[in-house]
C-alpha positions as CSV (number, residue, x, y, z in Angstrom):
1,M,12.1,-29.6,15.8
2,K,13.0,-26.0,16.3
3,K,16.5,-26.6,14.8
4,I,15.0,-28.3,11.7
5,T,12.6,-25.4,11.3
6,L,15.4,-22.8,11.7
7,L,17.6,-24.7,9.3
8,G,14.8,-24.8,6.7
9,L,14.2,-21.1,7.1
10,M,17.9,-20.4,6.6
11,N,18.0,-22.5,3.5
12,L,15.0,-20.7,2.1
13,I,16.6,-17.3,2.8
14,F,19.8,-18.5,1.1
15,L,18.0,-19.8,-1.9
16,S,16.0,-16.6,-2.2
17,F,19.2,-14.5,-2.0
18,L,20.8,-16.8,-4.6
19,F,17.8,-16.5,-6.9
20,C,17.7,-12.7,-6.6
21,G,21.4,-12.4,-7.3
22,H,21.0,-14.6,-10.3
23,T,18.1,-12.6,-11.7
24,K,20.0,-9.4,-11.1
25,A,23.1,-10.7,-12.9
26,Q,21.1,-11.9,-15.8
27,S,19.2,-8.6,-16.2
28,F,22.1,-6.2,-15.5
29,F,22.8,-5.8,-19.2
30,L,19.4,-6.2,-20.9
31,N,20.3,-4.4,-24.1
32,K,22.8,-5.0,-26.9
33,L,23.7,-2.7,-29.8
34,S,26.0,-4.1,-32.4
35,F,27.5,-3.3,-35.8
36,S,28.6,-5.9,-38.3
37,Y,29.7,-6.5,-41.9
38,G,28.9,-9.5,-44.0
39,G,29.3,-11.1,-47.4
40,G,27.6,-13.8,-49.5
41,T,24.2,-12.2,-49.2
42,V,21.0,-13.0,-51.0
43,P,21.3,-9.8,-53.1
44,E,24.8,-10.8,-54.2
45,F,23.5,-14.2,-55.1
46,I,20.7,-12.7,-57.1
47,G,23.1,-10.3,-58.9
48,T,25.5,-13.1,-59.8
49,T,22.8,-15.4,-61.0
50,E,21.2,-12.7,-63.2
51,G,24.6,-11.9,-64.7
52,I,25.2,-15.5,-65.7
53,L,21.7,-15.8,-67.2
54,E,22.1,-12.6,-69.1
55,N,25.4,-13.7,-70.6
56,L,23.9,-17.0,-71.6
57,F,20.6,-15.9,-73.0
58,E,21.0,-12.3,-74.1
59,G,23.1,-12.6,-77.2
60,G,23.9,-9.0,-77.8
61,T,25.4,-8.0,-74.4
62,K,27.5,-9.3,-71.6
63,T,27.5,-8.3,-67.9
64,T,30.8,-6.9,-66.6
65,N,32.2,-5.1,-63.6
66,T,29.8,-6.6,-61.0
67,S,30.6,-5.4,-57.5
68,A,28.9,-5.3,-54.1
69,T,29.5,-3.2,-51.0
70,G,28.7,-6.1,-48.7
71,A,26.1,-6.0,-46.0
72,L,26.4,-3.2,-43.5
73,C,24.3,-4.0,-40.4
74,I,23.2,-2.3,-37.2
75,Q,21.3,-4.4,-34.7
76,Y,19.5,-3.9,-31.4
77,D,18.6,-6.8,-29.1
78,R,16.6,-6.9,-25.9
79,T,17.0,-9.8,-23.4
80,I,13.6,-11.2,-22.4
81,S,14.9,-14.3,-20.6
82,P,18.3,-16.0,-19.9
83,Q,18.0,-17.9,-23.2
84,W,15.9,-15.6,-25.4
85,S,16.3,-12.2,-26.9
86,I,14.3,-10.2,-29.5
87,G,15.3,-7.2,-31.5
88,V,15.5,-5.4,-34.8
89,S,18.2,-4.9,-37.4
90,F,18.8,-2.7,-40.4
91,I,20.9,-3.9,-43.3
92,Y,22.2,-1.9,-46.3
93,E,23.9,-3.0,-49.5
94,V,24.5,-1.7,-53.0
95,I,25.2,-3.8,-56.0
96,T,26.4,-2.4,-59.4
97,K,27.2,-3.9,-62.8
98,D,27.6,-2.8,-66.4
99,A,26.4,-4.3,-69.7
100,Q,28.5,-4.1,-72.8
101,P,28.2,-5.4,-76.4
102,I,29.8,-8.9,-76.6
103,S,32.1,-7.7,-79.5
104,S,33.4,-4.7,-77.5
105,G,36.6,-4.6,-75.5
106,P,36.9,-3.3,-72.0
107,D,37.9,0.2,-73.2
108,L,34.8,0.8,-75.3
109,T,31.7,2.6,-74.2
110,V,29.5,0.9,-71.6
111,I,25.9,0.8,-72.9
112,T,24.1,0.3,-69.6
113,E,24.9,0.9,-66.0
114,Y,22.8,-0.9,-63.4
115,T,22.6,-0.1,-59.6
116,A,20.5,-2.0,-57.1
117,T,20.1,-0.7,-53.5
118,Y,18.8,-3.0,-50.8
119,S,17.6,-1.6,-47.5
120,T,16.4,-4.4,-45.2
121,I,14.6,-4.3,-41.8
122,L,14.5,-7.5,-39.9
123,F,12.7,-8.5,-36.7
124,N,14.9,-11.0,-34.9
125,A,14.5,-13.8,-32.3
126,S,17.7,-15.4,-30.8
127,Y,18.0,-18.5,-28.7
128,F,21.1,-19.0,-26.6
129,Y,22.0,-22.6,-26.3
130,L,25.3,-22.2,-24.5
131,I,25.9,-19.4,-21.9
132,K,29.3,-18.9,-20.3
133,P,30.7,-15.9,-18.4
134,N,32.6,-14.6,-21.4
135,M,31.1,-16.5,-24.3
136,E,27.6,-17.3,-25.7
137,L,26.5,-19.5,-28.6
138,Y,23.1,-18.9,-30.2
139,A,20.9,-19.3,-33.2
140,R,18.9,-16.5,-34.8
141,L,16.0,-16.1,-37.1
142,G,15.1,-12.8,-38.6
143,V,12.1,-11.9,-40.9
144,G,11.1,-8.6,-42.3
145,M,11.0,-6.4,-45.5
146,C,13.6,-5.4,-48.0
147,F,13.1,-2.1,-49.9
148,N,14.8,-2.6,-53.3
149,K,15.6,0.4,-55.6
150,E,16.9,-0.4,-59.1
151,E,18.3,2.2,-61.4
152,V,19.2,1.5,-65.1
153,S,21.2,4.2,-66.8
154,L,21.6,4.4,-70.6
155,Q,21.0,7.8,-72.1
156,E,18.4,8.4,-69.5
157,T,17.9,6.9,-66.0
158,S,14.9,4.7,-65.2
159,T,14.0,3.7,-61.6
160,D,12.0,0.8,-60.3
161,N,11.1,0.3,-56.6
162,N,10.2,-3.1,-55.1
163,I,9.4,-4.5,-51.7
164,L,10.8,-8.0,-51.1
165,M,10.6,-10.4,-48.2
166,G,13.8,-10.1,-46.1
167,Y,15.2,-12.8,-43.9
168,Q,18.3,-14.2,-42.1
169,I,18.7,-17.7,-40.8
170,S,21.8,-18.2,-38.7
171,P,22.0,-21.6,-36.9
172,I,25.4,-20.7,-35.5
173,G,26.3,-17.4,-33.8
174,I,28.9,-16.6,-31.1
175,I,29.4,-13.6,-28.8
176,V,32.7,-13.2,-26.9
177,G,33.1,-10.6,-24.2
178,K,31.0,-8.9,-21.6
179,K,30.2,-5.2,-21.8
180,L,32.2,-4.8,-25.0
181,F,31.9,-7.9,-27.2
182,F,32.8,-9.4,-30.5
183,K,30.2,-11.3,-32.5
184,A,30.1,-13.6,-35.6
185,E,27.4,-15.6,-37.4
186,A,27.1,-18.2,-40.1
187,G,23.9,-18.6,-42.0
188,F,22.0,-17.5,-45.1
189,G,20.0,-14.4,-45.9
190,Y,20.3,-10.6,-46.4
191,A,23.0,-10.2,-43.7
192,G,25.2,-12.8,-45.5
193,I,26.6,-16.4,-45.3
194,A,29.1,-15.1,-42.8
195,F,29.4,-11.8,-41.0
196,A,31.2,-10.4,-38.0
197,G,31.3,-7.2,-35.9
198,A,31.4,-5.7,-32.4
199,G,28.9,-4.4,-30.0
200,Y,28.1,-2.9,-26.6
201,R,25.8,-4.1,-23.7
202,F,23.9,-1.6,-21.6
């Protein structure tokens, strides 16, 4: 009886030690700071669609020289459990385009210059559905606000400010590495259809 009691006590101590070690390992790096770059964003989709519609329905002008910087993102995440993290991200993108008379050539005077700036703040939740020592797979949902500034320059510059709903839905994300890591996501939203970057755990 004493042997059984002693064996049970030793097992309890071992399991407690194992649990404490697991908790410590999971919580050693609770924070992640990452930087990434993405393309195929919602602002790019809006800009392209508007350009097509303007060319179709505005008979006097055509949209040319459409360009986008791509989405530049900085993101902070805090681990709250082995499978969940929450955080915040800031995304910045600028889209520019010109409008010309349909009859003009590329060397003639541009009649309108259009610049749209998108500054987006998202609050994120990530669920990790596969956790390995050097690799993690996850899904992320981000919701927040996008501060949009539009400038139209002809002879004078006019400015319009808007607040839009910002979001990012990424069903597939991957992190490779430990303290220093590489990350990539595929989804849809203000960070892009696909984006990748690097980060640091602390």
